[in-house]
Each structure stands twice: as structure tokens, then as C-alpha cells.
BAFI-3210 file (N, C-alpha, C; in Angstrom, 3 decimals, decimal comma, padded with zeros to 6 digits):
// residues 73
n [1|2|3|4|5|6|7|8|9|10|11|12|13|14|15|16|17|18|19|20|21|22|23|24|25|26|27|28|29|30|31|32|33|34|35|36|37|38|39|40|41|42|43|44|45|46|47|48|49|50|51|52|53|54|55|56|57|58|59|60|61|62|63|64|65|66|67|68|69|70|71|72|73]
n.u [104,220|105,290|103,855|104,039|102,821|099,735|096,891|094,233|092,746|092,485|093,262|095,009|092,890|091,335|089,866|087,786|088,287|085,827|084,910|083,264|082,284|081,736|083,876|085,941|088,779|091,466|092,315|093,864|092,870|094,189|094,887|094,468|097,261|099,446|102,201|102,344|102,770|101,989|100,812|101,777|100,581|101,481|104,166|104,992|105,779|106,091|105,161|106,055|104,105|102,893|099,817|096,327|093,557|091,168|092,103|093,211|090,900|089,613|091,414|091,112|088,425|088,472|089,967|092,765|096,081|097,012|094,669|093,559|095,394|095,151|092,496|092,319|092,219]
n.v [090,979|094,272|096,803|099,566|102,673|104,378|102,762|102,814|100,900|098,805|095,525|092,498|090,185|086,932|084,680|083,129|082,245|081,846|079,702|079,211|076,637|076,438|075,792|076,178|078,077|079,044|082,456|085,723|088,937|091,962|095,184|098,324|099,749|102,502|104,763|108,013|111,547|113,743|116,841|118,355|120,620|121,271|120,382|121,769|120,788|118,391|115,036|111,666|108,798|105,407|104,728|103,821|103,880|104,468|105,714|108,050|109,310|109,750|111,514|113,750|114,296|115,017|117,301|117,465|116,096|116,454|116,779|114,267|112,558|113,482|112,799|110,072|106,707]
n.w [109,862|109,952|111,995|111,319|110,823|109,875|110,213|110,894|112,323|110,540|109,368|108,392|106,947|106,762|104,403|101,921|098,486|096,005|093,628|090,404|090,486|093,131|094,781|097,570|098,331|100,368|101,168|101,602|102,753|102,259|103,696|101,950|101,564|101,310|100,663|101,855|101,922|104,456|105,695|108,727|111,027|113,570|113,665|111,478|108,956|106,252|106,753|106,388|105,897|106,222|104,993|105,058|102,749|104,038|106,341|105,280|104,316|106,757|107,980|106,295|106,848|109,572|109,499|109,262|109,918|112,560|114,117|113,676|114,982|117,597|118,200|117,760|119,065]
ca.u [104,304|105,479|102,683|104,441|101,955|098,388|096,018|092,840|092,077|092,432|094,211|094,917|091,785|091,358|088,568|087,823|087,882|084,713|084,869|081,942|081,851|081,566|085,037|086,520|090,223|091,823|092,989|093,963|092,447|095,143|094,424|095,011|098,280|100,366|103,036|101,833|103,287|100,877|101,300|101,476|100,661|102,265|105,578|105,196|106,493|105,457|105,573|105,804|103,450|102,160|098,410|095,280|092,656|090,193|092,789|093,327|089,567|089,349|092,249|090,429|087,170|088,753|090,613|094,219|096,792|097,111|093,367|093,390|096,215|094,598|091,208|092,374|092,373]
ca.v [092,252|095,380|097,679|100,961|103,461|104,674|101,812|103,095|099,686|097,785|094,453|091,429|089,266|085,726|084,279|082,127|082,474|080,967|079,529|078,961|075,315|076,572|075,275|077,188|078,076|080,086|083,649|086,801|090,266|092,907|096,567|099,119|100,574|103,201|105,748|109,349|112,642|114,505|118,040|118,521|122,031|121,395|120,249|122,690|120,108|117,205|113,806|110,516|107,715|104,339|105,004|103,158|104,857|104,897|106,653|109,320|109,919|110,207|112,701|114,845|114,572|115,669|118,588|117,448|115,015|116,716|116,469|112,808|111,949|113,859|112,154|108,619|105,983]
ca.w [109,180|110,880|112,075|111,291|109,967|110,342|109,527|111,258|112,777|109,497|109,602|107,402|107,236|105,953|103,874|100,863|097,110|095,693|092,184|089,824|090,946|094,580|095,495|098,447|098,547|101,328|100,687|102,579|102,339|102,829|103,611|100,854|102,208|100,429|101,343|101,546|102,730|105,017|106,373|110,145|111,409|114,802|113,300|110,359|107,878|105,691|107,429|105,518|106,622|105,555|105,274|104,289|102,148|105,043|107,222|104,569|104,320|108,117|108,187|105,602|107,555|110,850|109,280|109,278|110,602|113,996|114,717|113,632|116,027|118,905|118,455|117,598|120,326]
c.u [104,422|104,282|103,114|103,532|100,592|097,419|094,558|092,078|091,987|093,537|094,077|093,832|091,938|089,945|088,760|087,573|086,791|084,597|083,439|081,389|081,703|082,697|085,666|088,033|090,566|092,531|093,069|093,479|093,369|094,598|095,144|095,982|099,164|101,134|102,594|102,501|102,112|101,455|100,843|101,654|101,521|103,764|105,976|106,056|105,680|106,040|105,154|105,252|103,032|100,708|097,520|094,367|091,630|090,822|092,888|091,986|089,221|090,164|091,605|089,167|087,407|089,524|092,117|094,793|096,801|095,797|093,114|094,157|095,660|093,304|091,248|092,665|093,743]
c.v [093,362|096,321|099,142|101,695|103,666|103,811|101,934|101,830|098,584|096,766|093,438|090,461|088,035|085,390|083,230|082,759|081,466|080,877|079,276|077,616|075,258|075,926|076,420|077,006|079,268|081,247|084,663|088,097|091,265|094,329|097,311|100,145|101,210|104,226|107,131|110,359|113,507|115,674|118,064|119,991|122,223|121,324|121,214|122,061|118,918|115,969|112,636|109,364|106,611|104,520|104,037|104,242|105,345|105,881|108,019|110,044|110,460|111,452|113,910|115,263|115,355|116,976|118,588|116,318|115,216|116,400|114,970|112,137|112,270|113,124|110,644|107,958|105,368]
c.w [110,217|110,841|112,164|110,325|110,598|109,561|109,928|111,649|111,738|109,739|108,476|107,842|106,355|105,512|102,800|099,507|096,813|094,177|091,711|090,283|092,470|095,385|096,294|098,524|099,432|100,642|101,809|101,941|103,032|102,720|102,492|101,433|101,144|101,246|100,891|102,457|103,151|105,807|107,827|110,503|112,652|114,500|112,193|109,261|107,389|106,378|106,554|106,344|105,673|105,967|104,527|103,732|103,158|106,029|106,568|104,527|105,703|108,443|107,520|106,351|108,848|110,700|109,426|110,113|112,116|114,711|114,723|114,771|117,416|119,222|118,317|118,938|120,437]
res [x|x|x|x|x|x|x|x|x|x|x|x|x|x|x|x|x|x|x|x|x|x|x|x|x|x|x|x|x|x|x|x|x|x|x|x|x|x|x|x|x|x|x|x|x|x|x|x|x|x|x|x|x|x|x|x|x|x|x|x|x|x|x|x|x|x|x|x|x|x|x|x|x]
***
């Protein structure tokens, strides 16, 4: 899978489904990714990104997309 977008460290994880009879079957846990337009003050325009919900919450917490990009590792 292409890693284009802001995923805030989230990745595809693997685990098990667990039925009532305690039978384990493999499954994957995918991050909640969606396409969102976010305003950039430096560029003075809306920029389209693939984001996770945790990334969007972090952008709001830090006060905008530009602050998120400057403080992210």
C-alpha cells in the first residue's frame, strides 16, 4: 500500500478474530483513512490529504496544518 498521506504513525496491524467458541482466525486492522481538504496558512490555500482521524485531531490540537508539519518528526 502506498504511504501517501498523513497517518500520524498509524499502520496496518494484524491480529485475530475470536468467535464465541474461542476459534482464532487471522485478520487485519486498518487505520481509519479518509480524504480531507485542510487549509494551509503558509500556502494560503486548501490542500488535499489522506488523513487518519488521529491526525486530524492532532492538527486541531496544534492549531493548524502548518504547525503539525513543523512539529512532526
